[in-house]
N, C-alpha and C positions, 0 to 999 in steps of 0.2 A: 052343514059348512058351504055357500054359494062364494067361489073365487072363482076367476078368469083364470085358469092353470091348466096343466095335464095332468101332470101326478107331482105329489105336494111333495117328494125329493128329487126334482128336477128345476123345484121353481127360480133358483138361483143362475144355475145354468143359462134356464130359456131363455131370462130375462137377460141376463149379459148377451147371450144372442141377439136378441131386441135391441139391445141399444149398440150392438155393432153394426145394424146393418140399417138404423137409424140415422146414425152419426159417421159414417165413411169419410175417413181423413181427418177428421178432428179427433175420433180416437181409435185406440188400438187394441185390442182386448185381448190376452193370455187367458187361453179357455184351458188352459189345463192346471194353471193355477189361480185362476180366478182373479185379475189385476185386470183393471182397465186402466190402459194406459194413454197420455196425451200424444197424440200423430207424431210428433216429430220429437219423443223421449228418445236418448237424453239430450237435452239441450248443453251444447258444452259451454264452460265458466259460466253456470247459471249454477246456484244452488238448487238441488231438486228437494220436492217437498212430497211425501207422502202421508197418507192417512190411511183408514180404514175401519172396519168395524162388523159386526153382524148385520147382514144385508135386512132387509123391513123397514129401511128408516129413509129411503128412496125421497129425494135428489144425495140426500146426504149418505154415502161420500161418493161413486161414483159420477153422479151428474154434477160433480165440482171438479173435475176432472178438466187441465184446458190450462190455455195460454190466459195470464193473470190469477192462477188458482192454483191445482194441485197437478203435479207431472204424473202421478200415480194413485191408485186407491186399491183397497184390497178388500175384494168380499168373502165376509165369511159368512156360515148359514145361517139362515134369520135368528137375530136375537145372538146369536152364537161368535164368540171373536173370531178372527183370520187366526191361522197357524205358525207359528214363526216361518216356517220354509216361503210360504207367501209372499212375508214380510221382507223377506231375505231378498227373494227374485224382483221384487216393486224395488227395491232399494235399491239393487244392481242395475237394474232396468233405466234408472233415470239419473244413475251418476253421471254429472258431466265435469267431475275434475273440481268443483268448487263445494262438494261437501252435501250430505243432504241433512233436511230435517223432518225428522217424523214430529206428525202433529195426533195426540193417542189421549182419549175421552178417558175420564178415571174411572174405570172399569177393570176388574181384579184382573180378567184376562184378557184383557188390550194389553195394560200395563204391562202383564208378565211376556205376553208373547213379541211386542217391540223391544223389550229390553234383549229378550234371547237373540233376536235376529239381528239387531243391532253388535251385540255384542259377535256375534261369528261373523259378520259385514267386516268388522274391524280386524280380527282373527284372519281371515280370509285375502282381506285386500289392502287395510289399512285406510281404508275412505273413511273419513271424520263424519261421525252420525251424533245429532245432537237432538234430544225428544225433548219437547215442552208439552205435559199434561194439563187437558181441561179441565176444570174443578170449580165452575161455577155456580151451582145449583144450591140456592138456600135454602130449598123446603128441611131437607135433612142431612144431618152429618154421615152416618153410615148408612147400609141399605143393604139390601139382599146382597148386590153386585159388586158394592163398592167399598173399601177404607177412605174414609173422608167424604166431599162432595162430589157429588154426580159430574161428570161434563157434560154440558148439553148444551143450551143454543149460542152460547159464544162460542165453541167449536167452529159453524159457519163464519161468521164474523172477521174470527181469527183465520182462517185457510184464506180469506178473500183478502185480506190487508197485508197477510204474510207473503202469499203469492206475488200480489200487484210489489212487493218490497223488491223480492226474490228474482222478478219479472225486470227491473229497473237494474241487477246486478249487482244487487247489495251484498256482502259478505256473508257468510255463512254466522259469524258471532253475532253481526247485528241484526240481521232478520229473527235470528233464536232470540236475542232480547227486545226486539218489538213482541214476537208472540207471547214472550212471558208478561210484556207491559198489557198487552189486550187481554188473559185474562187473569189477572189482576186487578184490571178496572173494570169488570164486566162481573153481572150478576144474572140470574135465572131464574123463574119461577113457573111453575105447569100446574095444569089441571085437567081432567077427566070426565068427559059424560057418558063412557062409554067403556070397552073393555074393547082388546081385540084378539084375531084368533090366529093364529099362528099354524100356517097350513099343514106341517108334520102331524099338531095337539088335536086338530079339527072342531074343538071347543075353545070356546072363550077363556085367556087367561086369567081374569078373575071375572069374583059374581059382584056387580052394582048395580042394587033394585034400582026400578022405576022412580025417578022422584029424588034419588040422590046423586051426588058429584063429588067426586076425588079433590081435594087438595092438595098439592107440594106433588104429584103424580111424578115416576121416572118415564121413560121413554120406551120402557120395556113392560110398563103396566105395573112397577114396582110400588106397592103404598105408598100416600106419604103424610102429611101432617094430621089430615082430617079428612073423615068422611059427614058432610052436613048435606042438607036441602038443595035442591038445585035454586039459582037464584037469578035476579034478573043481571045482563051484564055488567052493568053499574058496578055493582056489588061485588061480581067474580072479580073485576080488576081491581077493586080495591082492596079484598082479598089477596091479591097476587102481588100487586106493587106495594105493599106493606112491607113484607119483609125485606123485598128489595130493598128501598128507599133507607130502612134501617140499618141496614148490612154494610151500606158504604154511602159515604157523602156526594150523592151526585149534585149537588147546588153548585160546591164550587168546581171549576173550571170551564173551559169553550163551550160543552154543551154534552150531550148526548147522543148515541145512535141508538134509535128505539123498534125494536125488533117485536112483531108482535106475528108466533108464527104457529101455524095450523099443524095438528096432530096427523093429519091424516084423512078423517072422515068430517071433517068442519069444514061447510063450503066459505067461498071469500067476502060473500056478501055479510056474513056472519064474523069472520076476523075484523073487517072493515069495523062493523059495531064494535068490536073490543077497542080497536085501535082509536076510534073518537072517545070513551071512556079512559084510556091508556091516556091521551093526548091531554084530556079534560084534567087529571090529577095531577099530571106532571106541570102543566101549568099553571096550576094550584100552590103547588108546592117550590114553585119557583126557577124549576131545570128547564133547561134552552134544550128544546129538541134539534140538531144541528143533520143529523140524519135519518131516514127511518124505511124499516122493511117491513114488508106486510106480506105473507105467503106462508105455503106447507112447504117448508125446506128442512127441517129434520124430524121425519112422520116415524107413525109405532103403527105399521099398518092401516087400517082402518077406522084407530081410536077417534073415536069423539073429543076435540077437547083442544085448547090449546098454552102455550107458555107466553108468557113475557123476558126478555131478554132486553136489558139497558147498560151502555157501553160507553163511558165516559172516555172522550174525544179530546183532541187537539188539532190545530192545523194538518200535521204533518198525516196524524191517521185520516183525517178527512179526505186529505191529496191522494191517499194510498186506496180509500175507500171507492173513490169516486173514477178512478185510474180501469182502461179497459180492461174488460175479462169475456171469455169467450169458452162459454162452459154450456152445456145442455140446461143445466138446472140454474146457472145462472150468467147475465149476459148483456153490456149494456159499453156504450161507446166505440162500438167496432161493426 
């Protein structure tokens, strides 16, 4: 195992120290509870947005904390859900009197621990907490970590759009409804060329022979639909888009936000090769691209591969996507 780390057991704590040093003022780190807060949290009168999950998916979620996006993110151990006490502390720390929205990926541990934390917050302070669970992965219905579909790339888009709505001062019910709309109108599919190595394990999570790739892989290395020979980008784009386009009619509406996401070990030049093929398929399918995003925003350590997410958007969603955002991982308009 070759990694830029000190001790495998200290990776998350050391990374949070690095975030604190790199982004003073923008972020405030609660090192005891391993929570990334926006520097001015809580913002009075604004709905607080809390997300989180296992580490190893950076910049998801801590890299999306800041004005226009999340108010706090809980960092679990690598590929391990944050515990309820973390979520409780994060929720209390962003409560500005307008309620708190929990954005939760559909993984069993995440859902359970966020639910427990919400119950504790309500019992202790009466703060209104609403949870929205993302489940956009069309690859498999159930997996090693989930009941139902996994929450993947749509989570990034939802955090940005809901964050913009909260920044505008919209009430909790409206922000939550908007988040549900985003989840309902987004679909994702991923693939992997390699496995990744969790520092504590010291060896690859799964074996993927040379010359083969996994279609429908999860962000923790969960197996997907099938294992097939490595193919050109054009064919891979078709393998990813076909089930997405078959699952939801993206031809009806104002357009889509097309998101090609790297899983950590794929260079940007290859992601743009993939986006070119995705754009060509969408054009042939009569799907209008209103906005695009290309880059590594929801990773799986050093896994090589990518995912494609399509989100149906209307004028309001486009305006919220375009609204200013200032976080370590996503920044424009400021």
